[in-house]
C-alpha positions as CSV (number, residue, x, y, z in Angstrom):
1,P,6.2,-0.4,18.9
2,P,7.4,-0.6,15.3
3,R,9.1,2.5,14.0
4,N,8.0,4.3,10.9
5,P,10.1,3.2,8.0
6,P,12.5,5.8,6.7
7,A,11.6,7.8,3.6
8,T,12.9,6.2,0.4
9,R,13.9,7.8,-2.8
10,P,11.8,6.9,-5.9
11,R,12.8,3.7,-7.4
12,P,14.1,3.7,-11.0
13,G,11.3,3.2,-13.4
14,R,8.6,4.9,-11.3
15,S,6.6,7.6,-13.0
16,A,8.4,10.9,-13.1
17,V,5.4,12.7,-11.6
18,E,4.2,10.1,-9.2
19,S,4.8,12.5,-6.3
20,A,3.9,15.7,-8.2
21,Q,1.3,17.7,-6.4
22,F,-1.5,19.3,-8.3
23,I,-2.4,22.7,-7.1
24,E,-5.5,23.3,-5.0
25,L,-8.3,25.1,-6.8
26,N,-10.2,27.8,-5.0
27,A,-12.2,30.8,-6.2
28,A,-9.2,33.0,-6.7
29,T,-7.2,30.4,-8.6
30,V,-10.1,29.5,-10.9
31,F,-10.6,33.2,-11.7
32,L,-6.9,33.6,-12.5
33,L,-6.8,30.5,-14.6
34,V,-9.8,31.5,-16.7
35,L,-8.3,35.0,-17.1
36,I,-5.0,33.7,-18.4
37,G,-6.8,31.2,-20.6
38,F,-8.7,34.1,-22.2
39,I,-5.4,36.0,-22.7
40,G,-3.8,32.8,-24.2
41,G,-6.8,32.4,-26.6
42,M,-6.4,36.0,-27.9
43,V,-2.6,35.4,-28.4
44,S,-3.3,32.2,-30.3
45,G,-5.6,33.9,-32.7
46,F,-3.2,36.8,-33.3
47,I,0.2,35.2,-33.8
48,G,-0.6,31.5,-34.2
49,S,1.1,30.5,-31.0
50,G,-0.9,28.5,-28.5
51,G,-0.3,31.3,-25.9
52,A,1.8,28.9,-23.8
53,F,4.6,31.5,-23.3
54,V,2.0,33.4,-21.3
55,L,0.1,30.4,-19.8
56,T,3.1,28.2,-18.6
57,P,4.8,30.9,-16.5
58,A,1.4,32.0,-15.1
59,M,0.5,28.5,-14.0
60,M,3.9,28.0,-12.5
61,A,3.4,31.3,-10.6
62,L,0.2,29.8,-9.2
63,G,2.1,26.9,-7.8
64,A,1.9,24.2,-10.5
65,P,5.1,22.2,-11.0
66,A,6.8,23.0,-14.3
67,M,6.1,19.6,-15.8
68,V,2.4,19.7,-14.8
69,A,2.1,23.2,-16.3
70,V,3.7,22.2,-19.6
71,A,1.6,19.0,-19.9
72,S,-1.7,20.7,-19.0
73,N,-1.0,23.5,-21.5
74,I,-0.2,20.9,-24.2
75,C,-3.5,19.2,-23.4
76,H,-5.6,22.3,-23.7
77,K,-3.9,23.4,-26.9
78,F,-4.9,20.9,-29.5
79,P,-8.7,21.3,-29.6
80,K,-8.3,25.1,-29.6
81,A,-5.7,24.9,-32.4
82,L,-8.1,22.6,-34.4
83,V,-10.9,25.1,-34.2
84,G,-8.6,28.0,-35.2
85,A,-7.1,26.0,-38.1
86,V,-10.5,25.1,-39.5
87,K,-11.7,28.7,-39.4
88,R,-8.6,30.2,-41.0
89,H,-8.5,27.4,-43.6
90,K,-11.8,28.8,-44.9
91,Y,-9.9,32.0,-45.8
92,G,-7.2,30.1,-47.6
93,Q,-4.5,31.0,-45.1
94,V,-3.5,27.4,-44.1
95,D,-0.9,25.4,-46.0
96,V,-2.2,22.0,-45.0
97,K,0.7,20.1,-46.6
98,L,3.4,22.1,-44.8
99,G,1.4,21.9,-41.5
100,V,1.0,18.2,-41.6
101,I,4.6,17.5,-42.6
102,L,6.0,19.8,-39.9
103,G,3.5,18.4,-37.4
104,V,4.6,14.8,-38.0
105,I,8.3,15.7,-37.7
106,A,7.5,17.7,-34.6
107,E,6.1,14.5,-32.9
108,A,9.7,13.1,-33.0
109,G,10.9,16.3,-31.3
110,M,8.0,16.1,-28.8
111,L,9.1,12.5,-27.8
112,Y,12.7,13.6,-27.3
113,G,11.7,16.8,-25.4
114,K,9.5,14.8,-23.1
115,H,12.4,12.4,-22.5
116,L,14.6,15.3,-21.4
117,M,11.9,16.6,-19.1
118,T,11.3,13.3,-17.4
119,S,15.0,12.8,-17.0
120,V,15.4,16.1,-15.2
121,K,12.4,15.2,-13.1
122,H,14.0,11.9,-12.1
123,D,17.4,13.4,-11.3
124,F,16.5,16.7,-9.7
125,G,12.7,16.7,-8.8
126,N,10.3,19.6,-9.2
127,I,13.0,22.2,-8.4
128,G,15.1,20.9,-11.3
129,T,12.2,21.0,-13.8
130,D,11.2,24.5,-12.6
131,L,14.7,25.8,-13.2
132,Y,15.1,24.0,-16.5
133,V,11.9,25.4,-17.9
134,S,12.6,28.9,-16.6
135,V,16.1,29.0,-18.2
136,I,14.9,27.6,-21.5
137,F,12.1,30.2,-21.5
138,I,14.5,33.1,-20.9
139,V,17.0,32.0,-23.6
140,V,14.4,31.1,-26.3
141,L,12.3,34.2,-25.9
142,A,15.3,36.5,-25.8
143,I,16.7,35.0,-29.1
144,V,13.3,35.1,-30.9
145,G,12.5,38.5,-29.5
146,A,15.8,39.9,-30.8
147,F,14.9,38.6,-34.3
148,V,11.4,40.1,-34.2
149,L,12.6,43.4,-32.9
150,S,15.2,43.6,-35.7
151,D,12.6,42.9,-38.3
152,Y,10.2,45.4,-36.8
153,R,12.9,48.2,-37.1
154,K,13.4,47.3,-40.7
155,L,9.7,47.4,-41.4
156,R,9.3,50.7,-39.7
157,L,11.8,52.3,-42.0
158,A,10.4,50.7,-45.1
159,P,7.5,52.4,-47.1
160,H,4.2,51.0,-45.8
161,E,2.8,50.6,-49.3
162,E,5.8,48.6,-50.5
163,E,5.4,44.8,-50.6
164,Q,7.8,43.3,-48.1
165,P,10.5,41.2,-49.8
166,T,11.2,37.6,-48.9
167,P,14.1,37.3,-46.4
168,R,17.5,36.7,-48.0
169,L,17.9,33.4,-45.9
170,A,14.6,32.2,-47.2
171,L,15.5,33.0,-50.8
172,W,18.7,31.0,-50.4
173,V,16.8,28.0,-48.9
174,Q,14.4,28.1,-51.8
175,S,17.2,28.2,-54.3
176,V,18.9,25.0,-52.9
177,N,18.0,22.0,-55.0
178,I,18.7,18.6,-53.4
179,P,17.4,15.8,-55.6
180,G,15.0,13.4,-54.0
181,T,14.1,15.7,-51.1
182,M,12.2,18.6,-52.9
183,V,8.6,19.2,-52.1
184,Y,6.3,22.0,-53.4
185,F,4.5,24.1,-50.8
186,P,1.7,26.5,-51.9
187,A,2.4,28.9,-49.0
188,M,5.9,29.7,-50.5
189,Q,4.9,28.9,-54.1
190,A,8.3,27.2,-54.3
191,R,9.9,23.8,-53.8
192,V,11.9,23.4,-50.6
193,S,14.1,20.5,-49.5
194,L,12.8,18.4,-46.6
195,L,16.3,18.6,-45.2
196,F,15.4,22.2,-44.2
197,I,12.0,21.2,-43.0
198,I,13.1,18.4,-40.7
199,P,15.2,20.5,-38.2
200,I,12.5,23.2,-38.0
201,G,9.8,20.6,-37.1
202,F,12.1,18.7,-34.7
203,A,13.1,21.9,-32.8
204,T,9.4,23.0,-32.7
205,G,8.3,19.7,-31.2
206,M,11.2,19.5,-28.7
207,L,10.6,23.0,-27.4
208,A,6.8,22.3,-27.2
209,A,7.5,19.3,-25.0
210,T,10.0,21.2,-22.9
211,I,8.2,24.5,-22.3
212,A,4.9,24.1,-24.2
213,V,6.0,26.9,-26.6
214,G,6.2,25.6,-30.2
215,G,4.6,28.4,-32.2
216,F,7.0,31.0,-30.9
217,I,9.7,29.1,-32.7
218,G,7.7,27.5,-35.6
219,V,6.2,30.8,-36.8
220,P,9.5,32.8,-37.0
221,A,11.2,29.8,-38.6
222,M,8.6,29.6,-41.3
223,I,8.8,33.3,-42.0
224,Y,12.6,33.9,-41.9
225,I,13.9,30.5,-43.0
226,L,11.3,29.1,-45.4
227,G,9.8,32.4,-46.7
228,V,6.2,31.8,-45.7
229,P,4.1,35.0,-45.5
230,A,3.4,35.9,-41.9
231,I,-0.4,35.5,-42.2
232,M,0.0,32.0,-43.6
233,A,2.7,31.1,-41.1
234,T,0.5,31.9,-38.1
235,A,-2.4,29.9,-39.6
236,T,-0.3,26.9,-40.6
237,E,1.2,26.8,-37.1
238,L,-2.3,26.0,-35.8
239,V,-2.2,22.7,-37.7
240,I,1.2,21.9,-36.2
241,A,0.0,22.8,-32.8
242,F,-3.0,20.4,-33.2
243,V,-0.8,17.5,-34.2
244,M,1.8,18.2,-31.5
245,G,-0.8,18.8,-28.8
246,L,-2.6,15.5,-29.6
247,G,0.6,13.5,-29.4
248,G,2.0,15.4,-26.4
249,T,-1.2,14.9,-24.4
250,V,-0.9,11.1,-24.9
251,L,2.8,11.1,-23.9
252,Y,2.5,13.2,-20.8
253,G,-0.9,11.6,-19.9
254,L,0.9,8.3,-19.7
255,E,3.2,9.9,-17.1
256,G,0.3,11.2,-15.1
257,A,1.4,14.8,-15.6
258,V,-1.7,16.3,-17.1
259,D,-3.9,18.1,-14.6
260,I,-7.2,18.0,-16.6
261,R,-8.8,20.6,-14.2
262,L,-6.3,23.2,-15.3
263,S,-6.6,22.2,-19.0
264,M,-10.4,22.5,-18.8
265,L,-10.3,25.9,-17.1
266,I,-7.9,27.6,-19.5
267,L,-9.7,25.9,-22.5
268,L,-13.0,27.3,-21.4
269,G,-11.4,30.6,-20.6
270,S,-10.0,30.8,-24.2
271,L,-13.5,30.0,-25.5
272,F,-15.7,32.3,-23.5
273,G,-13.3,34.8,-21.8
274,Q,-13.7,35.9,-18.2
275,V,-17.5,35.8,-17.5
276,A,-19.7,35.1,-14.5
277,N,-20.7,31.5,-13.6
278,L,-17.8,30.0,-15.6
279,D,-16.8,28.0,-12.6
280,L,-20.2,26.3,-12.4
281,L,-20.2,25.6,-16.1
282,S,-16.7,24.1,-16.1
283,H,-17.5,21.7,-13.2
284,E,-20.8,20.6,-14.9
285,I,-19.1,20.0,-18.2
286,H,-16.1,18.2,-16.6
287,D,-18.4,15.8,-14.8
288,I,-19.9,14.7,-18.1
289,A,-17.0,15.0,-20.5
290,L,-14.5,13.5,-17.9
291,G,-11.8,15.9,-19.2
292,N,-12.1,14.8,-22.9
293,P,-11.4,18.0,-24.9
294,R,-13.4,17.0,-27.9
295,Q,-16.5,16.2,-25.8
296,T,-15.9,19.5,-23.8
297,L,-16.2,21.5,-27.1
298,E,-19.2,19.5,-28.2
299,L,-21.1,20.1,-25.0
300,A,-20.2,23.8,-25.1
301,Q,-21.5,24.0,-28.7
302,H,-24.7,22.3,-27.6
303,L,-25.3,24.9,-24.9
304,I,-24.7,27.7,-27.5
305,D,-27.1,26.0,-30.0
306,R,-29.8,25.9,-27.3
307,R,-29.0,29.5,-26.4
308,V,-28.3,28.6,-22.9
309,I,-25.0,30.3,-23.5
310,R,-25.4,33.6,-25.5
311,Y,-23.2,36.2,-26.9
312,V,-24.8,39.6,-26.2
313,N,-23.2,43.1,-26.7
314,G,-19.7,41.7,-27.2
315,H,-19.8,39.4,-24.1
316,W,-20.7,35.8,-23.3
317,T,-23.4,35.3,-20.8
318,L,-23.6,32.0,-18.9
319,P,-26.5,30.7,-16.8
320,S,-26.3,30.7,-13.0
321,K,-27.7,27.2,-12.9
322,L,-28.2,24.3,-15.4
323,S,-31.2,22.0,-15.6
324,A,-31.2,18.4,-16.9
325,E,-32.9,19.7,-20.1
326,D,-30.2,22.3,-20.7
327,L,-27.2,19.9,-20.5
328,P,-27.6,16.2,-21.5
329,R,-25.8,13.7,-19.4
330,S,-23.6,12.5,-22.3
331,T,-22.2,13.8,-25.5
332,A,-24.2,11.2,-27.4
333,A,-27.4,12.6,-26.0
334,A,-26.3,16.1,-27.0
335,M,-25.6,14.9,-30.6
336,Q,-29.0,13.2,-30.7
337,V,-30.7,16.5,-29.7
338,R,-28.9,18.3,-32.6
339,I,-29.9,15.6,-35.1
340,Q,-33.6,15.9,-34.0
341,R,-33.5,19.6,-35.0
342,F,-32.5,18.7,-38.5
343,S,-35.1,19.2,-41.3
344,P,-36.2,16.0,-43.1
345,E,-34.0,16.9,-46.0
346,A,-30.9,17.6,-43.9
347,R,-31.5,14.3,-42.0
348,F,-31.7,12.4,-45.3
349,L,-28.4,14.0,-46.5
350,A,-26.7,13.2,-43.2
351,Q,-27.8,9.6,-43.4
352,A,-26.5,9.3,-47.0
353,Q,-23.2,10.9,-46.0
354,A,-22.8,8.5,-43.1
355,L,-23.4,5.5,-45.4
356,A,-20.6,6.8,-47.7
357,F,-18.0,6.2,-45.0
358,D,-14.8,8.0,-46.0
359,E,-16.1,9.4,-49.3
360,D,-16.9,13.2,-49.3
361,F,-19.9,14.4,-51.2
362,T,-19.8,17.5,-53.4
363,D,-22.5,20.1,-53.8
364,A,-23.4,18.4,-57.1
365,D,-23.9,15.1,-55.2
366,Y,-26.2,16.7,-52.7
367,R,-28.3,18.3,-55.4
368,A,-28.5,14.9,-57.2
369,L,-29.8,13.3,-54.0
370,L,-32.4,16.0,-53.6
371,P,-33.4,17.1,-57.1
372,S,-36.6,18.7,-55.8
373,A,-34.7,21.0,-53.4
374,S,-33.5,24.5,-54.4
375,S,-29.8,25.2,-54.4
376,R,-30.2,27.6,-51.5
377,D,-31.9,24.9,-49.4
378,V,-29.1,22.4,-50.2
379,E,-26.4,24.9,-49.2
380,L,-28.2,25.6,-45.9
C-alpha cells in the first residue's frame, strides 16, 4: 500500500498563518473574552489606548497564537476608536489635524511592523511570534511605565492648584524652526516640524502592528515630546487608532490572521460589558453582519433604538431570545426601519442632504429648507 507522504515544511510564499489554529470557543472562553473586552473598553475611554496591552496577553493566555491575538485586537479596535473619537470631539478634546497626520504616518509603520511579524512567523512559527510579542511587551511597557511613574512622582510633589508646565523636551521641540516642515496644531497652540511628527507616527504604527499597542506609545509621546495636554492626547489617539486599525485589519486580513469571532466578542464586550445572553446576541449579529464591524455597530444600535437592548440601573439588559421582528436580516433592513420612524420633516431633510452628496448643510440651510418649522424642531 502507498505510504503516507512525509510532512513538508511550508513553501516560501505561503500565507504566514496558513497553519495557525484559531482557539476553540466554549462557554468559559466566551465569558472570559467578553470580560476582557469590557475591561479593554474602559481602559480605552480612560487613557486613549485601545486596551490591547490588556487584551493581547489575555487572548494569548487563552491559547490564541500571538499573531492572531494581535490581528484580532487591531480589527476590533477601529470601530470602537471611531465612536470614542466622535464623542470626545463634541467636547473639543480632539485635534483632528494632528490625529490624521499621525495616523497616515502610522500606516507606514503598520506595514513595516506587519512585515516583521510575518517574517518571524515564517522563520520560527507560532513559538517565535509568541516569544517576540512577549519580549516586546515587557520592554515597551517597562520603559513607558518608568516615564509615567517618574511623572507621577513629580505631580505628587507639585501643588494641585498649580497649572502643570509643558515638559522641557516639548518646549525645545516647539522652539525648533525647520523651514518647509512647520505645521500649526491647535492642541499645542504652536507650530511643530513634521520631522518630529514622522518618527512618533511610525513608531506608533510599527508597535501597533507588532503587539497591537499603539496608544501606550502614542499618548506619552504626544504629552512629553510634543507638549499636547493629556486630555487632548488621549482623545487624539483615538483618531490615530481608527486610522491604524482600519489599515491593519486589511493587512492582517489578507494574511488570514484575523479571527473575527474573537474581534466580535471583545467588541461587544466593550460595548455592553459582561451581561447575560451576550453569547446569543453575538452569534445572531455575527450571522447577519458576517464579521463586518460597522454593520455590527449598526445592528447593535438598531436593537437599542427598539429597546430590545436596554440600559437599566447602570447595567445593560439583553433579551434571552430574538424574534425576526427584533433583528432584521440585513443592515439595510435595519436602516429602513430607522428611516420609517422619521417624522415627515426629518425625512425631507434627510432626502435633501442625500442629494447634496459631499456638501454639509448648516443649521441655517436646514431652517431655509423648512421655514415653517421652529428652531427647536429643526435641531431635534
